[in-house]
C-alpha positions, 0 to 999 in steps of 0.5 A, spaced: 540 386 663 539 392 667 537 389 673 542 383 673 547 389 672 544 392 678 544 386 682 552 385 680 553 392 683 549 391 689 553 384 691 560 387 690 558 393 694 556 389 700 562 384 700 567 389 699 565 394 704 564 388 709 571 384 708 575 390 710 570 392 716 571 385 718 579 386 719 577 393 723 572 389 727 578 384 729 583 390 730 578 393 735 579 386 739 586 386 738 587 380 735 594 377 732 596 377 724 595 370 724 587 371 726 586 376 721 588 370 716 583 366 719 578 371 718 580 372 711 580 364 709 573 364 713 570 368 706 573 362 702 572 356 706 565 354 704 565 357 697 571 352 696 567 346 698 560 348 695 562 351 688 561 345 684 554 343 688 552 350 687 553 350 680 549 344 679 544 347 683 543 353 678 543 348 673 537 344 676 533 350 680 535 356 675 538 362 676 533 366 680 532 361 686 540 361 686 540 369 686 535 369 692 538 364 696 545 368 695 542 374 697 538 371 703 545 369 706 548 375 705 543 378 709 544 373 714 551 375 714 550 382 715 545 380 721 551 376 724 556 381 724 551 386 727 549 381 732 556 378 734 561 382 730 564 384 737 567 377 738 572 372 734 567 367 733 561 372 730 566 375 725 568 368 723 561 366 722 559 372 718 565 371 714 563 364 712 556 366 711 558 372 707 563 368 702 557 363 701 552 368 699 557 371 695 558 365 691 550 364 690 549 371 687 555 370 683 554 364 680 547 366 678 549 372 675 554 369 671 549 363 669 544 368 667 550 372 662 552 366 659 545 363 658 541 369 655 546 372 651 546 371 644 551 367 640 557 371 638 556 376 644 559 373 650 565 377 650 562 383 650 556 381 655 561 378 660 565 385 659 559 389 661 558 384 667 565 384 670 565 392 669 559 393 673 562 388 678 568 392 679 564 398 679 561 395 686 568 393 688 570 401 688 564 403 691 564 399 697 570 401 700 568 408 699 562 407 704 568 406 710 569 414 709 562 415 710 562 412 717 568 415 720 573 416 715 577 420 719 578 415 725 583 410 725 577 405 725 570 406 722 564 405 726 563 398 724 556 397 727 553 403 723 557 399 717 554 392 719 547 396 720 547 399 713 549 393 709 543 389 712 539 394 709 543 394 702 542 386 702 535 386 703 534 390 697 538 385 694 533 380 696 528 384 692 532 385 686 534 377 686 526 376 686 525 380 680 530 377 676 528 373 670 531 366 669 534 363 663 529 359 659 534 354 658 535 352 665 529 347 665 532 344 659 539 343 662 536 340 668 535 333 665 542 333 662 548 330 664 552 333 669 559 336 667 565 333 671 571 337 674 576 333 669 572 334 663 572 341 665 579 341 666 580 339 659 577 345 656 583 349 652 586 354 656 581 353 662 587 350 667 591 356 665 585 361 667 584 357 673 592 358 675 591 366 673 585 367 677 588 363 683 594 368 683 589 374 682 584 372 687 590 371 693 593 378 692 586 381 692 584 377 698 590 379 702 590 386 700 582 386 703 584 383 709 591 386 711 591 393 708 586 395 714 591 393 719 597 396 715 593 402 715 592 402 723 599 400 724 602 406 720 597 411 723 592 412 717 585 414 717 580 409 715 578 413 710 585 413 706 585 405 706 578 406 703 580 410 698 586 405 696 581 400 696 577 404 691 583 405 687 584 398 686 577 397 684 577 403 679 583 400 676 580 393 675 574 397 672 579 400 667 582 393 665 575 390 664 572 396 660 578 394 655 577 387 655 569 389 653 571 393 647 577 389 644 574 382 646 580 378 648 576 374 653 579 366 652 575 362 648 573 357 654 569 363 657 563 362 653 564 354 653 563 354 660 556 351 663 552 355 668 556 356 674 562 356 671 564 363 669 569 368 671 569 370 678 567 377 679 573 379 683 
């Protein structure tokens, strides 16, 4: 479990420092507000298409392989930003790779939490998992302070370089994860359809709520750097504001971990169908 939680923190650190850095890279290129929206959407387009197949792949091939694939894609995203982040197509390609890698890592993590936790302890386990995810979300933006927080735009190249190293460590952590012993047994089972999942009690409501929350978080990650630059705020101030959002999320998830107020549908979802860690 400690290795899994470290993997969760690392995934979110890489993701939540790169997403605002993408915006700063676009601002350096003097793009319009509409192109910032395109960059933000690039993170979500591939996961939108691949979410269901990725969940089925986790069932078939196991959580460890899915985590390794996700970490490799995160590393590829960092390399794409480093090599081509000075162009709009490079930023979009990096965003697509980043979103896909994040999807693979998160599905593997959620599947492991769901499949290795003792019956009756899923609420606490998911609470601890999402708490550590929020820890990574709070720590990631603070790296902006390290790489030029007093400047209006941080040193994006150094951020891309260091996240390459962090993503490489994440690949090693992924290889060390132990898959669920039930993964092989589930592989031959019948795949659960979207319609049957939507009939689970409370799931449709949870999905709508998640969509609203994720949209708000995504807009904040993409446009707060632009707003800060427009208002003359140092990039370090923007990093602190984004970190405060992560800390608030940690407080919320710590509360849920203690009071056990996760919806009942949480523990009934199959591999790859857990709460989105954002």
